[in-house]
A tleap script that builds the chain and sets N, CA, C and O, in Angstrom:
source leaprc.protein.ff14SB
mol = sequence {
  NMET PRO ILE GLU ARG HIE GLN ALA GLY PRO
  ARG MET SER GLN ALA VAL VAL HIE GLY ASN
  THR VAL TYR LEU ALA GLY GLN VAL ALA ASP
  ASP THR SER GLN SER THR ALA GLY GLN THR
  LYS GLN VAL LEU GLN LYS ILE ASP ALA LEU
  LEU LYS ALA ALA GLY THR ASP LYS SER LYS
  LEU LEU SER THR ASN ILE TRP LEU THR ASP
  ILE GLY ASN PHE ALA GLU MET ASN SER ALA
  TRP ASP ALA TRP VAL SER PRO GLY ASN THR
  PRO ALA ARG ALA THR VAL GLU ALA LYS LEU
  ALA SER PRO ALA TYR LEU VAL GLU ILE MET
  VAL VAL GLY ALA LYS CASP
}
set mol.1.N position { 0.845 -1.163 0.000 }
set mol.1.CA position { 0.000 0.000 0.000 }
set mol.1.C position { 0.904 1.244 0.000 }
set mol.1.O position { 1.750 1.388 0.882 }
set mol.2.N position { 0.733 2.133 -0.970 }
set mol.2.CA position { 1.604 3.307 -1.059 }
set mol.2.C position { 1.327 4.336 0.043 }
set mol.2.O position { 0.238 4.388 0.615 }
set mol.3.N position { 2.332 5.137 0.313 }
set mol.3.CA position { 2.218 6.245 1.254 }
set mol.3.C position { 2.279 7.533 0.439 }
set mol.3.O position { 3.189 7.725 -0.368 }
set mol.4.N position { 1.317 8.399 0.652 }
set mol.4.CA position { 1.215 9.671 -0.069 }
set mol.4.C position { 1.541 10.803 0.910 }
set mol.4.O position { 0.961 10.880 1.994 }
set mol.5.N position { 2.472 11.682 0.521 }
set mol.5.CA position { 2.871 12.789 1.393 }
set mol.5.C position { 2.501 14.119 0.758 }
set mol.5.O position { 2.734 14.330 -0.432 }
set mol.6.N position { 1.923 15.019 1.553 }
set mol.6.CA position { 1.523 16.343 1.079 }
set mol.6.C position { 2.382 17.398 1.763 }
set mol.6.O position { 2.636 17.333 2.966 }
set mol.7.N position { 2.821 18.370 0.971 }
set mol.7.CA position { 3.661 19.452 1.482 }
set mol.7.C position { 4.822 18.891 2.295 }
set mol.7.O position { 5.058 19.282 3.439 }
set mol.8.N position { 5.537 17.963 1.668 }
set mol.8.CA position { 6.666 17.309 2.327 }
set mol.8.C position { 7.863 18.241 2.372 }
set mol.8.O position { 8.208 18.879 1.377 }
set mol.9.N position { 8.484 18.310 3.521 }
set mol.9.CA position { 9.691 19.101 3.692 }
set mol.9.C position { 10.805 18.228 4.209 }
set mol.9.O position { 10.629 17.017 4.345 }
set mol.10.N position { 11.954 18.818 4.503 }
set mol.10.CA position { 13.088 18.022 4.979 }
set mol.10.C position { 12.885 17.460 6.378 }
set mol.10.O position { 13.511 16.464 6.741 }
set mol.11.N position { 12.006 18.095 7.175 }
set mol.11.CA position { 11.793 17.649 8.548 }
set mol.11.C position { 10.485 16.891 8.723 }
set mol.11.O position { 10.403 15.958 9.522 }
set mol.12.N position { 9.457 17.296 7.971 }
set mol.12.CA position { 8.144 16.669 8.146 }
set mol.12.C position { 7.260 16.967 6.956 }
set mol.12.O position { 7.542 17.860 6.156 }
set mol.13.N position { 6.187 16.206 6.854 }
set mol.13.CA position { 5.135 16.443 5.868 }
set mol.13.C position { 3.942 17.024 6.599 }
set mol.13.O position { 3.686 16.671 7.750 }
set mol.14.N position { 3.208 17.912 5.943 }
set mol.14.CA position { 2.023 18.491 6.571 }
set mol.14.C position { 0.887 17.485 6.652 }
set mol.14.O position { 0.052 17.557 7.553 }
set mol.15.N position { 0.853 16.538 5.703 }
set mol.15.CA position { -0.154 15.476 5.726 }
set mol.15.C position { 0.442 14.215 5.119 }
set mol.15.O position { 1.227 14.271 4.173 }
set mol.16.N position { 0.054 13.081 5.684 }
set mol.16.CA position { 0.479 11.778 5.164 }
set mol.16.C position { -0.760 10.902 5.069 }
set mol.16.O position { -1.547 10.801 6.010 }
set mol.17.N position { -0.916 10.264 3.900 }
set mol.17.CA position { -2.049 9.370 3.683 }
set mol.17.C position { -1.514 7.955 3.525 }
set mol.17.O position { -0.619 7.704 2.718 }
set mol.18.N position { -2.070 7.040 4.298 }
set mol.18.CA position { -1.734 5.621 4.183 }
set mol.18.C position { -3.044 4.862 4.195 }
set mol.18.O position { -3.775 4.880 5.185 }
set mol.19.N position { -3.337 4.197 3.092 }
set mol.19.CA position { -4.625 3.522 2.983 }
set mol.19.C position { -5.742 4.548 3.048 }
set mol.19.O position { -5.749 5.520 2.294 }
set mol.20.N position { -6.676 4.328 3.945 }
set mol.20.CA position { -7.806 5.244 4.105 }
set mol.20.C position { -7.668 6.130 5.340 }
set mol.20.O position { -8.661 6.638 5.861 }
set mol.21.N position { -6.423 6.312 5.806 }
set mol.21.CA position { -6.186 7.152 6.974 }
set mol.21.C position { -5.315 8.338 6.594 }
set mol.21.O position { -4.320 8.193 5.883 }
set mol.22.N position { -5.704 9.516 7.079 }
set mol.22.CA position { -4.980 10.764 6.822 }
set mol.22.C position { -4.453 11.289 8.149 }
set mol.22.O position { -5.214 11.482 9.096 }
set mol.23.N position { -3.152 11.518 8.212 }
set mol.23.CA position { -2.496 12.028 9.409 }
set mol.23.C position { -1.997 13.436 9.119 }
set mol.23.O position { -1.220 13.627 8.184 }
set mol.24.N position { -2.418 14.411 9.886 }
set mol.24.CA position { -1.938 15.774 9.725 }
set mol.24.C position { -0.919 16.104 10.799 }
set mol.24.O position { -1.046 15.679 11.948 }
set mol.25.N position { 0.093 16.866 10.413 }
set mol.25.CA position { 1.053 17.389 11.381 }
set mol.25.C position { 0.342 18.427 12.232 }
set mol.25.O position { -0.725 18.917 11.861 }
set mol.26.N position { 0.924 18.758 13.357 }
set mol.26.CA position { 0.369 19.826 14.182 }
set mol.26.C position { 0.366 21.126 13.397 }
set mol.26.O position { 1.371 21.498 12.793 }
set mol.27.N position { -0.768 21.814 13.409 }
set mol.27.CA position { -0.927 23.058 12.653 }
set mol.27.C position { -0.967 24.238 13.615 }
set mol.27.O position { -1.590 24.175 14.675 }
set mol.28.N position { -0.292 25.312 13.226 }
set mol.28.CA position { -0.278 26.543 14.013 }
set mol.28.C position { -0.677 27.702 13.115 }
set mol.28.O position { -0.673 27.579 11.890 }
set mol.29.N position { -1.020 28.818 13.725 }
set mol.29.CA position { -1.462 30.003 12.986 }
set mol.29.C position { -0.291 30.674 12.263 }
set mol.29.O position { 0.849 30.619 12.723 }
set mol.30.N position { -0.585 31.299 11.138 }
set mol.30.CA position { 0.410 32.101 10.430 }
set mol.30.C position { 0.468 33.512 11.010 }
set mol.30.O position { 1.544 34.101 11.111 }
set mol.31.N position { -0.691 34.051 11.392 }
set mol.31.CA position { -0.767 35.387 11.970 }
set mol.31.C position { -0.876 35.248 13.484 }
set mol.31.O position { -1.966 35.065 14.026 }
set mol.32.N position { 0.251 35.336 14.148 }
set mol.32.CA position { 0.275 35.112 15.590 }
set mol.32.C position { -0.102 36.352 16.398 }
set mol.32.O position { -0.031 36.337 17.627 }
set mol.33.N position { -0.503 37.425 15.714 }
set mol.33.CA position { -0.982 38.606 16.444 }
set mol.33.C position { -2.420 38.408 16.923 }
set mol.33.O position { -2.938 39.212 17.698 }
set mol.34.N position { -3.053 37.346 16.461 }
set mol.34.CA position { -4.438 37.050 16.801 }
set mol.34.C position { -4.564 36.443 18.200 }
set mol.34.O position { -3.599 35.916 18.754 }
set mol.35.N position { -5.773 36.529 18.755 }
set mol.35.CA position { -6.102 35.901 20.034 }
set mol.35.C position { -6.130 34.379 19.867 }
set mol.35.O position { -5.935 33.864 18.766 }
set mol.36.N position { -6.370 33.678 20.953 }
set mol.36.CA position { -6.491 32.218 20.875 }
set mol.36.C position { -7.607 31.818 19.909 }
set mol.36.O position { -7.429 30.902 19.106 }
set mol.37.N position { -8.752 32.497 19.980 }
set mol.37.CA position { -9.856 32.184 19.062 }
set mol.37.C position { -9.445 32.460 17.617 }
set mol.37.O position { -9.731 31.658 16.729 }
set mol.38.N position { -8.782 33.579 17.379 }
set mol.38.CA position { -8.344 33.927 16.024 }
set mol.38.C position { -7.327 32.943 15.485 }
set mol.38.O position { -7.404 32.542 14.324 }
set mol.39.N position { -6.364 32.543 16.326 }
set mol.39.CA position { -5.388 31.553 15.898 }
set mol.39.C position { -6.063 30.204 15.641 }
set mol.39.O position { -5.721 29.506 14.686 }
set mol.40.N position { -7.016 29.841 16.490 }
set mol.40.CA position { -7.720 28.572 16.297 }
set mol.40.C position { -8.452 28.567 14.962 }
set mol.40.O position { -8.405 27.571 14.240 }
set mol.41.N position { -9.126 29.660 14.620 }
set mol.41.CA position { -9.832 29.746 13.334 }
set mol.41.C position { -8.868 29.571 12.174 }
set mol.41.O position { -9.178 28.868 11.213 }
set mol.42.N position { -7.697 30.203 12.253 }
set mol.42.CA position { -6.693 30.050 11.191 }
set mol.42.C position { -6.249 28.598 11.058 }
set mol.42.O position { -6.152 28.062 9.953 }
set mol.43.N position { -5.981 27.971 12.199 }
set mol.43.CA position { -5.533 26.581 12.200 }
set mol.43.C position { -6.599 25.682 11.583 }
set mol.43.O position { -6.277 24.789 10.800 }
set mol.44.N position { -7.846 25.905 11.922 }
set mol.44.CA position { -8.935 25.075 11.392 }
set mol.44.C position { -9.086 25.263 9.887 }
set mol.44.O position { -9.431 24.312 9.186 }
set mol.45.N position { -8.839 26.454 9.380 }
set mol.45.CA position { -8.857 26.680 7.928 }
set mol.45.C position { -7.730 25.893 7.262 }
set mol.45.O position { -7.924 25.308 6.196 }
set mol.46.N position { -6.560 25.878 7.886 }
set mol.46.CA position { -5.444 25.106 7.342 }
set mol.46.C position { -5.772 23.612 7.340 }
set mol.46.O position { -5.456 22.899 6.388 }
set mol.47.N position { -6.411 23.149 8.422 }
set mol.47.CA position { -6.806 21.740 8.497 }
set mol.47.C position { -7.800 21.414 7.387 }
set mol.47.O position { -7.668 20.384 6.726 }
set mol.48.N position { -8.793 22.277 7.173 }
set mol.48.CA position { -9.753 22.062 6.073 }
set mol.48.C position { -9.034 21.897 4.745 }
set mol.48.O position { -9.341 20.981 3.982 }
set mol.49.N position { -8.082 22.774 4.464 }
set mol.49.CA position { -7.357 22.732 3.181 }
set mol.49.C position { -6.528 21.457 3.043 }
set mol.49.O position { -6.506 20.840 1.977 }
set mol.50.N position { -5.848 21.064 4.115 }
set mol.50.CA position { -5.041 19.842 4.056 }
set mol.50.C position { -5.913 18.600 3.902 }
set mol.50.O position { -5.577 17.695 3.139 }
set mol.51.N position { -7.024 18.556 4.621 }
set mol.51.CA position { -7.932 17.417 4.480 }
set mol.51.C position { -8.482 17.330 3.058 }
set mol.51.O position { -8.570 16.243 2.488 }
set mol.52.N position { -8.851 18.479 2.487 }
set mol.52.CA position { -9.370 18.497 1.114 }
set mol.52.C position { -8.313 17.987 0.135 }
set mol.52.O position { -8.618 17.188 -0.751 }
set mol.53.N position { -7.082 18.445 0.294 }
set mol.53.CA position { -5.996 17.995 -0.594 }
set mol.53.C position { -5.772 16.491 -0.480 }
set mol.53.O position { -5.353 15.844 -1.440 }
set mol.54.N position { -6.053 15.942 0.694 }
set mol.54.CA position { -5.872 14.501 0.919 }
set mol.54.C position { -7.116 13.695 0.534 }
set mol.54.O position { -7.115 12.468 0.629 }
set mol.55.N position { -8.172 14.381 0.100 }
set mol.55.CA position { -9.365 13.677 -0.368 }
set mol.55.C position { -10.388 13.378 0.699 }
set mol.55.O position { -11.137 12.409 0.580 }
set mol.56.N position { -10.438 14.191 1.744 }
set mol.56.CA position { -11.415 13.967 2.804 }
set mol.56.C position { -11.855 15.313 3.386 }
set mol.56.O position { -11.541 16.365 2.828 }
set mol.57.N position { -12.575 15.278 4.498 }
set mol.57.CA position { -13.018 16.521 5.134 }
set mol.57.C position { -13.237 16.301 6.630 }
set mol.57.O position { -13.086 15.189 7.138 }
set mol.58.N position { -13.594 17.381 7.321 }
set mol.58.CA position { -13.716 17.342 8.783 }
set mol.58.C position { -14.818 16.416 9.289 }
set mol.58.O position { -14.812 16.055 10.465 }
set mol.59.N position { -15.749 16.028 8.448 }
set mol.59.CA position { -16.806 15.110 8.886 }
set mol.59.C position { -16.273 13.700 9.117 }
set mol.59.O position { -16.969 12.847 9.669 }
set mol.60.N position { -15.032 13.461 8.691 }
set mol.60.CA position { -14.437 12.124 8.822 }
set mol.60.C position { -13.258 12.104 9.801 }
set mol.60.O position { -12.413 11.210 9.748 }
set mol.61.N position { -13.211 13.097 10.694 }
set mol.61.CA position { -12.142 13.105 11.689 }
set mol.61.C position { -12.295 11.937 12.655 }
set mol.61.O position { -13.405 11.601 13.070 }
set mol.62.N position { -11.182 11.331 13.001 }
set mol.62.CA position { -11.163 10.222 13.957 }
set mol.62.C position { -10.685 10.687 15.323 }
set mol.62.O position { -11.289 10.365 16.346 }
set mol.63.N position { -9.589 11.451 15.332 }
set mol.63.CA position { -9.049 11.933 16.600 }
set mol.63.C position { -8.385 13.285 16.408 }
set mol.63.O position { -7.963 13.652 15.311 }
set mol.64.N position { -8.307 14.011 17.514 }
set mol.64.CA position { -7.708 15.343 17.522 }
set mol.64.C position { -6.924 15.534 18.808 }
set mol.64.O position { -7.378 15.159 19.889 }
set mol.65.N position { -5.739 16.125 18.679 }
set mol.65.CA position { -4.961 16.567 19.830 }
set mol.65.C position { -4.835 18.073 19.730 }
set mol.65.O position { -4.476 18.602 18.677 }
set mol.66.N position { -5.129 18.767 20.818 }
set mol.66.CA position { -5.039 20.226 20.861 }
set mol.66.C position { -4.118 20.609 22.006 }
set mol.66.O position { -4.263 20.133 23.132 }
set mol.67.N position { -3.167 21.484 21.693 }
set mol.67.CA position { -2.261 22.006 22.696 }
set mol.67.C position { -2.502 23.503 22.832 }
set mol.67.O position { -2.519 24.228 21.838 }
set mol.68.N position { -2.689 23.962 24.065 }
set mol.68.CA position { -2.858 25.383 24.366 }
set mol.68.C position { -1.701 25.821 25.256 }
set mol.68.O position { -1.280 25.077 26.142 }
set mol.69.N position { -1.187 27.024 25.021 }
set mol.69.CA position { -0.124 27.527 25.898 }
set mol.69.C position { -0.682 27.934 27.251 }
set mol.69.O position { 0.050 28.004 28.238 }
set mol.70.N position { -1.991 28.204 27.294 }
set mol.70.CA position { -2.642 28.583 28.555 }
set mol.70.C position { -4.013 27.915 28.603 }
set mol.70.O position { -4.914 28.303 27.859 }
set mol.71.N position { -4.179 26.932 29.457 }
set mol.71.CA position { -5.447 26.204 29.539 }
set mol.71.C position { -6.582 27.134 29.959 }
set mol.71.O position { -7.753 26.782 29.817 }
set mol.72.N position { -6.253 28.300 30.467 }
set mol.72.CA position { -7.258 29.304 30.779 }
set mol.72.C position { -7.975 29.816 29.542 }
set mol.72.O position { -9.028 30.444 29.647 }
set mol.73.N position { -7.409 29.552 28.366 }
set mol.73.CA position { -8.029 29.950 27.098 }
set mol.73.C position { -8.846 28.821 26.472 }
set mol.73.O position { -9.206 28.886 25.296 }
set mol.74.N position { -9.134 27.791 27.258 }
set mol.74.CA position { -9.885 26.622 26.782 }
set mol.74.C position { -11.238 27.021 26.190 }
set mol.74.O position { -11.590 26.571 25.100 }
set mol.75.N position { -11.991 27.851 26.889 }
set mol.75.CA position { -13.324 28.252 26.404 }
set mol.75.C position { -13.217 29.067 25.121 }
set mol.75.O position { -14.041 28.916 24.218 }
set mol.76.N position { -12.211 29.926 25.036 }
set mol.76.CA position { -12.016 30.743 23.832 }
set mol.76.C position { -11.695 29.856 22.627 }
set mol.76.O position { -12.246 30.055 21.544 }
set mol.77.N position { -10.804 28.877 22.813 }
set mol.77.CA position { -10.492 27.939 21.734 }
set mol.77.C position { -11.742 27.151 21.360 }
set mol.77.O position { -12.025 26.959 20.177 }
set mol.78.N position { -12.498 26.691 22.368 }
set mol.78.CA position { -13.701 25.907 22.101 }
set mol.78.C position { -14.758 26.697 21.348 }
set mol.78.O position { -15.539 26.104 20.604 }
set mol.79.N position { -14.811 28.013 21.515 }
set mol.79.CA position { -15.798 28.805 20.773 }
set mol.79.C position { -15.533 28.692 19.273 }
set mol.79.O position { -16.471 28.580 18.484 }
set mol.80.N position { -14.276 28.721 18.884 }
set mol.80.CA position { -13.931 28.561 17.463 }
set mol.80.C position { -14.120 27.108 17.027 }
set mol.80.O position { -14.648 26.845 15.946 }
set mol.81.N position { -13.691 26.172 17.865 }
set mol.81.CA position { -13.828 24.744 17.549 }
set mol.81.C position { -15.296 24.361 17.353 }
set mol.81.O position { -15.647 23.715 16.366 }
set mol.82.N position { -16.157 24.766 18.303 }
set mol.82.CA position { -17.567 24.387 18.254 }
set mol.82.C position { -18.273 24.938 17.024 }
set mol.82.O position { -19.187 24.299 16.503 }
set mol.83.N position { -17.867 26.109 16.552 }
set mol.83.CA position { -18.454 26.692 15.339 }
set mol.83.C position { -17.981 25.958 14.092 }
set mol.83.O position { -18.640 26.019 13.054 }
set mol.84.N position { -16.848 25.266 14.180 }
set mol.84.CA position { -16.239 24.608 13.018 }
set mol.84.C position { -16.543 23.113 12.919 }
set mol.84.O position { -16.819 22.612 11.829 }
set mol.85.N position { -16.496 22.412 14.020 }
set mol.85.CA position { -16.578 20.949 13.985 }
set mol.85.C position { -17.896 20.488 13.367 }
set mol.85.O position { -18.930 21.135 13.533 }
set mol.86.N position { -17.846 19.368 12.655 }
set mol.86.CA position { -19.024 18.824 11.975 }
set mol.86.C position { -19.992 18.215 12.995 }
set mol.86.O position { -19.650 17.229 13.648 }
set mol.87.N position { -21.207 18.791 13.144 }
set mol.87.CA position { -22.172 18.267 14.120 }
set mol.87.C position { -22.459 16.776 13.877 }
set mol.87.O position { -22.683 16.352 12.744 }
set mol.88.N position { -22.447 16.011 14.944 }
set mol.88.CA position { -22.707 14.578 14.841 }
set mol.88.C position { -21.503 13.765 14.408 }
set mol.88.O position { -21.569 12.537 14.353 }
set mol.89.N position { -20.388 14.448 14.095 }
set mol.89.CA position { -19.176 13.758 13.638 }
set mol.89.C position { -17.957 14.173 14.451 }
set mol.89.O position { -16.846 14.238 13.924 }
set mol.90.N position { -18.162 14.451 15.720 }
set mol.90.CA position { -17.054 14.910 16.541 }
set mol.90.C position { -16.048 13.781 16.778 }
set mol.90.O position { -16.434 12.641 17.037 }
set mol.91.N position { -14.755 14.106 16.687 }
set mol.91.CA position { -13.722 13.089 16.873 }
set mol.91.C position { -13.437 12.856 18.353 }
set mol.91.O position { -13.862 13.630 19.210 }
set mol.92.N position { -12.719 11.791 18.634 }
set mol.92.CA position { -12.126 11.640 19.958 }
set mol.92.C position { -11.132 12.793 20.084 }
set mol.92.O position { -10.457 13.138 19.114 }
set mol.93.N position { -11.037 13.398 21.286 }
set mol.93.CA position { -10.220 14.610 21.391 }
set mol.93.C position { -9.554 14.712 22.756 }
set mol.93.O position { -10.132 14.344 23.778 }
set mol.94.N position { -8.331 15.219 22.749 }
set mol.94.CA position { -7.619 15.554 23.983 }
set mol.94.C position { -7.123 16.988 23.847 }
set mol.94.O position { -6.680 17.402 22.775 }
set mol.95.N position { -7.200 17.740 24.939 }
set mol.95.CA position { -6.692 19.108 24.968 }
set mol.95.C position { -5.830 19.254 26.210 }
set mol.95.O position { -6.260 18.929 27.317 }
set mol.96.N position { -4.611 19.745 26.020 }
set mol.96.CA position { -3.693 19.907 27.141 }
set mol.96.C position { -2.981 21.248 27.052 }
set mol.96.O position { -2.939 21.875 25.994 }
set mol.97.N position { -2.426 21.673 28.169 }
set mol.97.CA position { -1.594 22.863 28.200 }
set mol.97.C position { -0.152 22.438 27.953 }
set mol.97.O position { 0.326 21.462 28.531 }
set mol.98.N position { 0.539 23.187 27.081 }
set mol.98.CA position { 1.921 22.840 26.753 }
set mol.98.C position { 2.672 24.062 26.253 }
set mol.98.O position { 2.076 25.024 25.769 }
set mol.99.N position { 3.961 24.007 26.377 }
set mol.99.CA position { 4.827 25.015 25.789 }
set mol.99.C position { 4.978 24.646 24.310 }
set mol.99.O position { 5.313 23.505 23.993 }
set mol.100.N position { 4.734 25.603 23.397 }
set mol.100.CA position { 4.815 25.318 21.968 }
set mol.100.C position { 6.150 25.798 21.399 }
set mol.100.O position { 6.944 26.415 22.109 }
set mol.101.N position { 6.392 25.517 20.134 }
set mol.101.CA position { 7.682 25.797 19.500 }
set mol.101.C position { 8.068 27.272 19.521 }
set mol.101.O position { 9.254 27.600 19.538 }
set mol.102.N position { 7.088 28.153 19.519 }
set mol.102.CA position { 7.332 29.588 19.592 }
set mol.102.C position { 6.372 30.184 20.622 }
set mol.102.O position { 5.216 29.767 20.695 }
set mol.103.N position { 6.824 31.132 21.405 }
set mol.103.CA position { 5.929 31.762 22.381 }
set mol.103.C position { 4.759 32.501 21.722 }
set mol.103.O position { 3.756 32.778 22.379 }
set mol.104.N position { 4.882 32.818 20.437 }
set mol.104.CA position { 3.803 33.509 19.721 }
set mol.104.C position { 2.628 32.587 19.411 }
set mol.104.O position { 1.506 33.057 19.218 }
set mol.105.N position { 2.872 31.289 19.362 }
set mol.105.CA position { 1.796 30.339 19.100 }
set mol.105.C position { 0.988 30.133 20.378 }
set mol.105.O position { 1.549 29.856 21.439 }
set mol.106.N position { -0.322 30.268 20.269 }
set mol.106.CA position { -1.210 30.072 21.415 }
set mol.106.C position { -1.914 28.726 21.369 }
set mol.106.O position { -2.371 28.220 22.394 }
set mol.107.N position { -2.000 28.142 20.162 }
set mol.107.CA position { -2.703 26.868 19.987 }
set mol.107.C position { -2.054 26.083 18.847 }
set mol.107.O position { -1.589 26.660 17.863 }
set mol.108.N position { -2.032 24.773 18.997 }
set mol.108.CA position { -1.590 23.869 17.925 }
set mol.108.C position { -2.566 22.706 17.902 }
set mol.108.O position { -2.954 22.186 18.948 }
set mol.109.N position { -2.962 22.299 16.687 }
set mol.109.CA position { -3.946 21.226 16.546 }
set mol.109.C position { -3.439 20.193 15.540 }
set mol.109.O position { -2.952 20.539 14.464 }
set mol.110.N position { -3.562 18.942 15.906 }
set mol.110.CA position { -3.207 17.824 15.044 }
set mol.110.C position { -4.414 16.903 14.926 }
set mol.110.O position { -5.068 16.609 15.927 }
set mol.111.N position { -4.713 16.447 13.720 }
set mol.111.CA position { -5.864 15.568 13.530 }
set mol.111.C position { -5.484 14.322 12.733 }
set mol.111.O position { -4.499 14.306 11.995 }
set mol.112.N position { -6.285 13.297 12.905 }
set mol.112.CA position { -6.247 12.081 12.105 }
set mol.112.C position { -7.655 11.888 11.564 }
set mol.112.O position { -8.638 11.983 12.298 }
set mol.113.N position { -7.734 11.617 10.275 }
set mol.113.CA position { -9.049 11.433 9.656 }
set mol.113.C position { -9.080 10.212 8.759 }
set mol.113.O position { -8.052 9.600 8.470 }
set mol.114.N position { -10.284 9.874 8.325 }
set mol.114.CA position { -10.517 8.736 7.435 }
set mol.114.C position { -10.858 9.231 6.037 }
set mol.114.O position { -11.309 10.362 5.858 }
set mol.115.N position { -10.643 8.387 5.070 }
set mol.115.CA position { -11.073 8.629 3.695 }
set mol.115.C position { -12.086 7.547 3.337 }
set mol.115.O position { -12.059 6.452 3.897 }
set mol.116.N position { -12.965 7.857 2.414 }
set mol.116.CA position { -13.897 6.829 1.927 }
set mol.116.C position { -13.237 5.943 0.910 }
set mol.116.O position { -13.868 5.022 0.391 }
savepdb mol mol.pdb
quit
């Protein structure tokens, strides 16, 4: 079974497809001047684009890991998440507080999804 890589770089690929499973790398915002909600919206747009390129969409998410630099921003992140996630198709999810690669990043999200 072949492995398909999207936006492959020297360190990582933004998405990897193996069989009917799509694995996305952790996504962060490009415009880090935004609030947690604003960064979350940007990240979710990036996830939509990567899933589409891999031949699937958010209705087929299996699992999600979310990292916040401040768990006190949980409700703010969830406001963006709840407006985006596919109703009735919510993935298994974990959210934790963590130090991210840059202090400017407030949220990072990684997902695994299925393809038909």
